[in-house]
Structure formats: C-alpha cells, structure tokens
C-alpha positions in Angstrom: 150.0 -6.2 -39.5 151.2 -8.5 -36.4 151.5 -5.4 -33.9 148.3 -4.7 -34.6 146.9 -7.8 -34.2 148.7 -7.5 -30.9 147.9 -4.6 -29.8 144.2 -5.4 -30.1 144.7 -9.2 -28.7 146.0 -7.6 -25.5 143.7 -5.0 -25.0 141.0 -5.2 -22.3 138.4 -4.7 -25.0 135.5 -7.1 -25.0 136.2 -8.2 -28.6 140.0 -8.9 -27.7 139.8 -12.8 -28.2 138.4 -12.5 -31.7 141.8 -11.1 -32.7 143.6 -14.1 -31.9 141.7 -16.2 -34.1 141.7 -13.3 -36.8 145.3 -13.4 -37.0 145.6 -17.2 -37.3 143.4 -16.9 -40.1 145.3 -14.2 -41.7 148.5 -16.3 -41.1 147.0 -19.4 -42.9 145.9 -17.7 -45.7 149.4 -15.9 -46.5 151.0 -19.0 -45.6 149.1 -21.1 -48.1 149.0 -17.9 -50.6 153.1 -17.7 -50.8 154.4 -21.4 -50.5 156.8 -22.9 -52.9 153.9 -23.3 -55.7 153.6 -20.1 -57.0 151.3 -20.9 -60.2 148.5 -22.1 -57.8 149.0 -19.4 -55.2 145.5 -17.8 -56.5 143.5 -20.8 -56.8 145.1 -22.0 -53.1 143.9 -18.2 -51.9 140.4 -18.1 -53.5 140.0 -21.8 -52.2 140.8 -20.8 -48.5 138.2 -17.8 -48.5 135.7 -19.8 -49.7 136.0 -22.2 -47.4 136.5 -19.8 -44.9 133.2 -17.7 -45.8 131.5 -21.0 -46.3 132.4 -22.0 -42.6 131.2 -18.4 -41.2 127.6 -18.7 -43.3 127.3 -22.4 -41.8 128.1 -21.1 -38.3 125.7 -18.0 -38.4 122.7 -20.4 -39.9 123.2 -22.5 -36.7 123.2 -20.2 -34.5 120.3 -18.6 -35.9 118.5 -21.8 -35.4 119.0 -22.1 -32.0 118.2 -18.7 -31.0 114.8 -19.3 -33.2 113.8 -22.6 -31.2 114.9 -21.3 -28.3 112.5 -18.3 -28.7 109.6 -20.6 -29.5 109.9 -22.8 -26.9 110.4 -20.0 -24.2 107.1 -18.4 -25.9 105.4 -21.8 -25.8 106.0 -22.4 -22.1 104.9 -18.4 -21.2 
C-alpha cells in the first residue's frame, strides 16, 4: 500500500498532493486499530471513520456555502 501511495504521490499528476494526506489518514486508521488494546480496536476504528466522514461533510458544506455566496454576490454586482 505504501508503494502505491508513494508512486502516486511523486507522480506529476495534479492530484498528487492528495495522496500524501490520504496515506497519513490510512496510517492513522491502521495505527489506532492495531494498538495494544485488541478488544477496543473495532470501536476505535469505527469512531475514527465516523470522525473523518463528519469532517469531510462539514468541509464540503462550508465550501458549498462559500461558493453559493460568491455566486450570489457576483450576480448582485452585475
């Protein structure tokens, strides 16, 4: 998995920087799930996934709101 992410990260594609954050996210998910506390691994993994999904949803909502306000502002000025 590290080789796949590394190959994409150091490519010349415009999406290359995204693979760095994606790989760190995978490391966080695997690291918290495979710790010394085996019986809590499932719940920790699900909590992390839920937190990441909520963070992404809030970011998309905020950016959508900003884009909507900028479109409305440019329409009012026209």
